[in-house]
N, C-alpha and C positions, 0 to 999 in steps of 0.2 A: 589410583591415577585416574582422571576422567578426560575425556576426550571432546572437546570443546568447538563450536563453530559461533565466532564474534563477528558479526557485522556492524558496521560503522554506515550512517548514512551521512549525507551532504554536508549539516550544520557540524557533525563531529568532527569532520577533517576540513572545515572551512579555510584553516589559513595554519601557518607554522605551527603556532603556541596550540591549537586544538590538537593538531597530528600530534604533538609534544605529549599532550593530555593522554591521548588514544595510546599511545606507546607505554605510559605508565599504567592505564587500564589492561592493557595485555600482560605486562610486567606482573602484574597483581595475580592475575588467574595463574600464569605460570608458576608463581611463588607459592600457589596452594597445590601443586604437584600435578596440574592439568596439563596435557598436550593439546595446544592451541591453534587452530585454523583461523584466519583471518579471511572476511570479503568487506568489500569498501566500495563505496558508491564514488562519483566523482565530487570534489569539492562544491562548496554549496554556491551555485549561481552559473557554475561552469556550462553545465549541459544548456540551460537557457541560453548563454551567451553562443554555444556553439550552434544553437538551432536558429537564432537569429541571422548567424553568418552566413548558413544554407539560403535561407530567405533571400540573399542578393542574386543567388542564380537559380534559383527553382522554386516553384510553390509546392513541388511534391515532397511529399513528407514518409514517404514509403516506400522507398528505393534503396538499392546496394549504396548508393555514396552518401546518401545522409546517415545511414546507420553507420558507414565506416567513420563519419565526420562525429557525429553525436557520441559514440563509443569511446573516443579517445581521451574522455576527461577521467575516465575509470583507472585509465591505464597510466595517467600523470598519477593521481592520487596514491595507486598500488605503488609505486615506484617510491615517492616520496616517504611513505609509511614505511616502507621497508629499509629504508635510508634511515631513517628515523631509528627503528627498531635496532637495525646494526649500531647504531652510534651509541646504544646503553647496553649494548654487550650482549643482544639477543640477535642470534643469525637468523635473518630473513631472505626472502626471496618472493619479489613479486613475481607472478604468475597471469600471463593472458588467458583468454579462454580458449584461444587456440591452441596455447602450448600443453593444455591438460589432456583432453580437449574437453569443453564443456560443448556438447552437440544440441540444436535446435532444431524443431520443425515448424512448420508454420509460414507465415509471410513476413517481410521485413516489417521493424518496429513493434510488431505485435506477436513475433513468434515464443514459442514453446519449449521449454526445455525438456530435452527427450533423453538426454544420458550424460552422467559426469563420470568421468574416469577416477573413480575414487581411490584405484591403487597406485595411482601416479602421487595424488597429495599423500597418502601413507606413506609412500617410499622419501618424500620430503621429510617427514616427521620422524621415520628412522633415523636419519643422519641427524637428527638435531636442529632441523631448519623449521623456520615458522612461514608456512607458504601464506603469502597476503594475494588473494585473486580479485581479479576485476568482477566487481557485478554487472548485472543489466544487459550481457552480452553472451553471445554463444557463436557457434560455428555451424557453416551446413553448406556441403559440397564447397568447401574452401573460401566463400564468404562469410563477413561479420553479419549477423543478424541481433537485433536488440527485442528485450521483451518486454516492452512497454513502461512508462514512466513509473519509477518506484520498483524496476524490474530486479534490484540488487535484494532485496527480501526474497524472490523466486529463488535467485543465485543460493544465496544463506541456506534455505531449506533442502534446496537439490543437493547441494554440497553435504549439508547435513546426513541427507538420507542415504548417500552413497558412500559414506565412511561410516555409517553406522554411529554415528557422535550421540553422546549422553544427552546433551542439550544444545540447542541453537540460541544464543541471544542476540535479539535484537536493538542494538544501542541508537539512542534518538535523543531528540531535545526534549523529550518528556517521557515522565517516570514512570509509564503504564499506560493502560487504556481506560478513559474515563468515561462516565456517564454521558458526557456531550463533550463538544471542544472546549477545554478550559480556557481557551483563548477568547473565548466569547460567553460562555453560559456562567451564570452565578450560581455558587455553593454545587458546582459538580465534584462528583464523588469518584475515586478511582477503584476500579474493579479488581479484585485479587484474583481471579479465576474467570474466564470466559471460554464458551464453548467454539469449537472451529466453525460449527455453522453460524453463529451468530456474529463472530469476526466476520466472518466472510461478508454475512449481510450488511454490516456497518460499513465495510471498506467499500463495497460496491454502492453504497449511497452517500458515500462523500467523506467518512471518517480517515484521514489521511494518516495513521499509524501505520498501519501495513497493507502492501498491495493484495489485492483480493486474489490474485494468481498465486501469490505465496502462502496463504493461507490453505488455498487448493490443495498445493503441494503438501503442506505440512500433513493435512488431514489425511491424504491418500497414504503418504508414508508413515504416519504416526510420530512424526517429529516432535520432542520437546521442547517447546518454543515459548519463550520469555522476553518481555517487550520492558527494558531498562534506560536509564537515563545515562547519558554520558558525562551530562553538566552537573549532576548530583549525586553525594554518595550516601543520601539516605537510607539508601535498600531497597527502595520501592519499586516494584515491578506488577506486572500482570502475567499470569501465566496462562496461556493459549493451550486447552485441553478438550478433554470429551463433555465437559460440563461446566456450568455457571455457579457463581455465587450472585443471587441477585441482591441488590440493595434498594430495589424500587419499592414503593409502597404496596404494589399489586402484589409483588413478588414473581413477576414472568417477564418484567421488561429490562434488558440488558442494558441499552443504552438509546441515545439519539443521535442520529447522524444528518449532516445538511448537504446541500450542494444551492450553489447561489447561479444566476445566470445561466440558466437553463431554457427551452424553446418548448413551447407547445405547436406541433405541426400539425395540420391537417390537410388532407387530401381526399381527391374525388373519388367515390368506389366504383372500383370499376377500371380503373388506369392502371396502366402497365408498372407503375412505381408505388401502387398502393400496398407497400409493406416498408416495413424497415428490417435490417440486417440485425440481429442480437446475437450476442454471446456472452460468455459470462464474466466478462471485466467492462462493458459499456452498459452505461447508465440510460436504457431505454426501459420507459414505461407505457405499456398499452394502456390508453384509457377507454379506446371503443376500438371498433372494426378499421375506422380511418383516421383516428386520433390518437398520437403517440406523445411523452416529454422524452427530450432528445439532447444530448449535449450540443452547444452553437456548432461544433464542428460538423455534425451532420446536416447541418439546416441546408447547406447549397446542395446538397445531393439529394434529397426527397422532401416532398411535401409541396402543398399549392397556398396555403395559409399558416401564417406564424405569428404566435405571441410571444415575445422575446422578455416579457417581463415577469419572469418565472422564478422563484427558488423553491427548492423543494425539500421538506423537513420529515425525516421518517424514523418512527419508533421502531425499534427491533427486538423481538423478544418471542416468547412462545404463546400461542393460540391467542393470537391480538383478533382473530377475525370474529370474536363472539363478545359478550358481556356490554354491548353498548357503548364503546370505547369510542368509536368513529363518530356517533353523534355526541358525545359529551366533548371531545376534544374539538369540533367543529363550532358547538354553541361555544364554548369558552373563546375561543379565538375571535368569533365574530362579536362577541361582547365588549373584548377588547379592541375592537374597530381593526383586525385582521382579517383581511378579504380572503376568505377560501375559495379558491378557483376551482378546485375538484381534488377529490381524495380516489386514492387507491388501496384496495384492501387486500393483503395477502396473509397465508398463514403466519409468517415469520415477520411480516412489517405491515405497519400502516404509513402511508405517504400522504403528505397535506401539502398542494400545488398553493403557493401563496405570493404576492407581490415580490419583488427579487430584493425591494429596499425593507421590506418587513420579515426576510429571511430569518434575521438575527433575533429579532423581537418575538417571533414565533418559535424558536427554539428555547428560549428562554420560559417564555409562557407555559409550553407543554412540559418542560425540564419540571418547573416550580409544580405543576401539577402531578406528574409522575414518580417523581422522587420526593 
């Protein structure tokens, strides 16, 4: 008998039909003799609606009341899914973060999970109950804190670690991790296995399959992690583990990620704000001592000159700082009339800043060469 954590994203629980399908997936795992713990996101679109509602009263997105509002979507989804499971004969109970509890540290809207009461989860399982846990949230000092967009992934990994689960399945709308975004890239390929480090790098640079923070948690606690689809039963999946099975022609590129709509911010050297706060989950790329590529959300806080017409395409792999790849890719893009504003070269990533409307063209052009 295995012990499994199943996390379902917003598209997987988007409506009553999808929730019933999720209940069937849970039932199949149980029928195979496994004990199952469920973590759920809010229903698709609900968190965005809640965020828009908060804007009617405040432009502050990092405070107590903001987190209290935007975390409520997960409570609705967990309750509905638990009700659905009960309706098909599977005893289930929704559990909010404060009921376990799931404890966090850090600041509102970007907290980190510091502790999960795994004993409380296992006690529910002993009684035959399937715990349905709200993702994305935790508690600190009696207040609700959220752990960043996509944070239900981090919740699932932390829960899996706390109960020593055999595997954590991230159910989403794609059947694994692809060499590029399958919505825009032609002939992209699904990876059967990718390393924690390369998955983390892809997530930081715009791949929306997994939250970067969740991959860090999975690596830290050696969580057996799989990305699977709740929309397809073909058995396809990607395992996130300690190594990658490469499918690139060079044998060292894992994939390509992209951000569109970024900003190149430049400020005068020597000014008090001549720096940007960087952390593990923010796409901040240092170009020079006074120039950075940053999300639009940071634009109003720092910098004196801005270029808003920026997309960033990033190749992720191993030992990418050698072999002339930067020059070869830059020449290829220029030959296709795709203007390269700047390149940023790190050991595990090569980033190319291009005009925003050329981002998808650049993704396909680079993908065709590398894969």
